[in-house]
N, C-alpha and C positions, 0 to 999 in steps of 0.2 A: 218399727213398720216406715217399709221402703217408702223414698219419699214419691215413687209414681208412680201407682197402680193401676194411672189406666193410658192404654198408651193408643197404636195406633190398632190393633186388631179389636176397639168398643166401640167403632166404627161411631162413636162422636167427634167429630177435628172442632167445631166452635162456630161453624161457615153459619147451624138454623140459630146464630140468633143474630142475626145480619151482619153489616155492618159497625167494625168497632169506633165509642162514643169519641170523639174529636176530643184531643186532650186537655182542652181550655170549657170544655162545656160541666156541668154541674149538677146532678140530679135531682132530687130529696132524696132525701136515706130513705123515706119510705115507699117511692113509687122500685127503689131496688131491694127491698123484702117484699113486696109482691114480686115481682123478675124473677128474685132466687127461688122465692120456698113454691113457684108454681113453676121450674120448672127443672127442682128438683120432684115435683111429687110426678115428672112427666118421665125423665131420665130413668129415677129410682121405679115405674109404673106401680106405684104406692096405688091403691086402692081409693073408691071413690069418700068414704071416711078415714081414715088414712091421712089421706091430701085435704080433707076437714079440720079434724083432728090437728095437724102439725101446722096449719094458720089459726085457728084459735089458742095452741096450746102455745106459740109468739104472742100472740095481744093478749094473752091471761098470763103469761109473767113478765111481759112488756110492757106493760102498764094495770100494772092490774088496782091501785085508784078507781081505774073505772069497772071493773068486776063485783058480783055480788056473788057470792058463797054460800048459799043455804041448803049445801050436801052434802049428808058426812056417812051415812053407812053406804059403802062401797056401791051396794046393787041399785040404791039413787041413783048416785054417779051417774052411770049405764041409763036410767031409765031415763034420765035428766039430757045429757049428752044424747042418745038417742031423736027427745020432742025437739032438740035445742039444733040437728043437723037433718031433722025430717025423716029417718034411716030407721028400717026396724033394730030394734030393741037383741036379734041375731047377731045381726048385723057388729056392730058395736062392742057383742062379746068377741067371736070372728075376732078381727083385731087386739088382742089384748089376749095371744096362744098359738103363737108367740107374740109381744108385741116386737114387731118389726123396726118400731123406731125411737124405743127404749133399745136398743140391742143397736141400733145407728149412731147411738152416744145421739140423739136426737131429742127427746124426753129425759126425763131424771126419773130414778129409779124411788120407789115409796121409801120413804119414814119407816122405821115399825114403833114409834112410839105413839102412836094410838090405837094398834092395835089388827090385826087379821077384818077387812071389814068395818074399820070403821076411818077410814081416809074421807077426809073430802076431797072435794068435786075439784080445789085448788091442787091435788094431789097429782089429778087426773090427768092434771094439766102445765104440768112446770120443766121448760122446756130448758135445757141448759143452754149456760151462758156459751158454751162453744159453739152452738147455733142459734144467736142470737149475735154470733159476734160473723159466722160465713155468712147470714143471710144478711146484713150492715153494708154491705162492697158490695162491690161493681164488681165485675168480675169478667173478660176478657173471650172465656169462651164453655164451654161444656165439660171439658178438663181441669182445669180449672176449680171451676165449682166443687166437680169431682171429690178429685185431688183434695183440696181444704175439707170437706169434711172426713178423708179418713187418716187426714192427716193430723188428726186435733190435739189438742195439748192434753198429758200427761195426767193420770187421774187424780184430782183437786184434792182430795181424804186420804190421797196419798204424798201429796205433796207437803199437805197441813202433818202429816202425823211425821212425819219426817222434822222436821222441828221442834215438835208439842213437846213439851215434859209428861210424864208419867199421870199426869191427875186432868189435865188438857186434852189425852188419849183413851183413856177410859169416859169422857162428858162425849167426847166424838162419837165414840165405839160402841156406845150404850145407846145410838141411833137405830143399829146396822140387827140386820137380823144375827143373832146367837150366834150359827154356821159363818156367816160370811164376817165376822168382826173378828172373828178368830182368824180365822183368811186374811184378812190389815192386820192384825197385832204379829203372826206366826214371820207373814211378810216384810211385815220391820223392823221385823228380830232378825231376818234369814235362814229363819228352819222351813221346812217345807210345806210344800200344801199335798193333803191327800183328794184322794174322790171325795170323799165327801163333802168336802171344801170348795172345792173343779165346781160339785154338782148345785150345791147352795149359789155356787158364785154365777152363774148360768141362771137359775133363776133367778135371781133379785135382778141381775143386769135384763132380764126378756120376757122375766113373766115362761120363760116355758122348762118346763121341767123333762130331768133326762136323770137314765138311773144312774145311781154312784158308780154301779159295780164299770161300764161301758168307761168310765174314765181309770180302771186302776192302772194303767201304762202309765199311764199321763203323771202319776201322784210322783209328787218330789223331782218335773221336772218343768214345771210353766210354774208365773209367779200373778198376782191377781190383775197384773198391767198387763201379757201374755193371755188370759184369759179374753178375758175387756175385751182388746185389741184384737184376738181371730178369731173371737164370735161378731163381731160389727164386719171385716170383711169375710164372713160365710154367710153370713144376710146380707149382702151388700151383691154379692158374687150371686146370692141368689134373685133376689130383687131384678137385677140387673138380666139375667137368661128368663126373668118368671117359669124359674123352676120350687116348688118346696121347699120350708128347709127342713135339713135332713140331721138326724144324725152323722152321719157320713158323713160329712158337705165341713161342718162342727171340727171334727176328729178331725180333717184334714189341714184345715186348718191349724189346729193345736197342735200336731208334727208340726203340720211346714213351720210355724215359730219357735219347735226346738230344733230346730236345726243350725 
């Protein structure tokens, strides 16, 4: 992914942040976290629920010993989040399909160990290491913050599989939905992905169900990383433009990634 995806046409020049912090001044990490999380919410035009979700996920993941996790069923997690944030349950559900925070690589996808409908509350509030690193450092401009979001580290699981034995690989892939696990395995072995693999990856990375036939023409031309990066970029652009995420936007990003 290009190093500079935010530019002069974005409308952000960093001036909204005010004067840059003096080089000799150090603010507490938690102060940076609060500023960066709120700034991400503003710059990406996140909904109220998404902003609360993002901040809750950071604190839940970063300080797990301070949290309780009494919820197991997904329907109970939605109810718990609704009560916690004092918002209608419908608002929480609306933020999951697609889950833009997950597509933006801020939240981790669910493990498949528990099975459908049996995830714990912590699964809904598990942010990525990438987000933690991003918000715990100062950024001198909006551009720096947004570029940092898009310039995420390579997929951690792909890196792990690259240097794992076959036995270790089987253990790691066992936590994924079958088609997603097969996509990672095929990618690891240099084999092409089918349209079904691409659709399964989109669903896993974003809770967004797209008919597999939409990806027929892309079969054999994309990798797991291509799909994840293109999905992130498509959602990012739609957030900034305040437009709904569409199949066309995703396909456009995927085709561009193939060039």
